[in-house]
C-alpha positions, 0 to 999 in steps of 0.5 A: 356256284353253290358253296358246301356247308364246310365252306360256309362254316369257314366264311362265317367263322372268319366273319365272327372274328372280324365282323361279328355283328354281321352274323345275326343277319346270317341267321335269317338266310335259311335253316342251314345257315342258322344251324351253322351260325348258332354254334359259332355265336354260342361258342363264346357268347361273352365275346360279342358283349365285350365288343359293345361300347354303348352302355345302354346296348351293353345292358340290353344285350347282357340282360337278353343273354342271361335270359336265354341262359336262365331258360336252360335251368331245370325245373328243380333249379327254378323251384330252388331259386323260387324257394329262396325268394328269387323269381327271375322271370317275373321280377325281370320280365324275362321271356319264357319262350321255348328254346329253339336250340340247346344253346349252352351245349355249343359253349366252350368258354365259361366266363364270370368277370364281365363288367360294365364301364362303371366296374360293376359285374353284369350279375350285380347290375342286372340282379341288383334288387336281390341281396348278395346271397341271392345273387350268389345263388343265381350265379351258382345255378348259372355256372351249374347249368354251364358245367352240366351242358358244356361238353367241350370246355376250353376256357374256364374262369372261376375267379370270384365264384363263391360256390365250391365245385365239389357240389357238382357231380364229378361226372358232370364236370366235362373239362377233358379239353380245357386249355385255359384256366383262371382261378384264385382259390384252392378250396375247389378240390373237385375241379383241381382233381379233374384238371389234374387228369387233363393237365397236359391239355392246359396251355393257359393258367391264370392263378392267384393264391391267398390260402394254402398252396398244397395242390400246386405242388402236384399241378404245376410240374404237370402243365408241360404244354403251357403257353401262358402262365400268370401267377399272383400271390404272396404265398409264392414267396415261400422258398420251399416251393423252389423244388417244385420248379426244378422238375417243372419243364415248360418247353412251349411257354411263350408268355410269363406274367408274375407278381409277388413271386420270389426271384428264385422261382422266376429264375427256375421257371425261365431256366426250364423253358426252351427259348420260346418266351416272347413276353416276360412281365414281372411285377413286384417280386421278392429277391432273397439276396442282392445278386438275384437281380443280376442272376435273373437278368443273366438268365433271361439273356441266356434263355430267351433269344425270342423275347419281344417284351420285357418288364423288369426290376433293375438295380444300377450295378447290373447295367453290364448284365442288362447291356448283354441282355440287349445284345442277346435278345435281339428281337426286343420290341418293348421294355419297361424298366422299373426300380424303387427310388433307391436305385438308378438315381445316379447312373441313369445317364449310363443306362440311357447310353447303353440303350442308345448304343445297344438297343435292338433295331426293333425296339420302339416301346420304352418306359423308365421309372425312377431313373434320373438323368441329365437333360444333355444325356436325354438329348443325346439319346433322342438325337441318336434315335432319329433314324430308328423306329419312333418311340 
């Protein structure tokens, strides 16, 4: 039996997901296999790096990857770097071999935050003998060539990129099919303007805001196909943002992760979903009045029937609302309950009793922070859990 090219492609794509190391031997089978494998490997060249546990191999492969990426630089970019005292191929003993493929044209994932076990970025580690300004120039040229070469970007991470994207010609930023965006700066006006045009394709947004937030007044209501939303930034405390979420509708949202966000905004986001939320993970957020904790719990209870994982702040006088949440959200598998040291110190026994009596059958992950209870209550809770899935 002879497999056609489409069948081979499907097989190799499955191998990439589970046994990615075997793909390199596939390169050597013949020319057809090589032409199939290369686009699959280079779709996300950072993926295989992330699977390497050995530090020495990680460094070697990171250096090799950057070598290949830098071979794509134009003559103008190389001359520009050399004029800044950066001769990468000489300093790093990089090879200057002719590329067999235009590898970056296959890339759909542009990532920046790839780290060694010691926490250092691959750029800082491999280009350590250059100063910060020179390293930033190298990263600028790497991102520039990615943005020029990649015609079908699906994932874009610009966190930690100091160079504004408005330096790149607008027609060269090809993000019409972008699905995932990670960013924290709002001074890259060009990239946000381009994203606005294609906002309905984005289903993942990871956003940290520290400066001004003018652009989200327009952006957030347009992201109607979001499946995952992560928001961080103290400026989200501003109550005048509430009106932006009244008209924001997220029918496909499945994962919501928020920190430093006002409770009023969290409530409005959840109210504007269609019951598809599976994960709600709330960090340190701000409530403007004492009842908002209860209002948030009731909102989750009413709008999240498919919820599986929840991290939430809980005041002790909203335990009845929490009990109703356990009843309504019957698919819950994991809960993290946190407070500060002022709450749940005296009603921890009651919380354990509610969990014992009303926890969904699938619940098996439980974390309670700053909750005081008697040993007798804990013993009763654990004894009652014996016939359930182990915690």
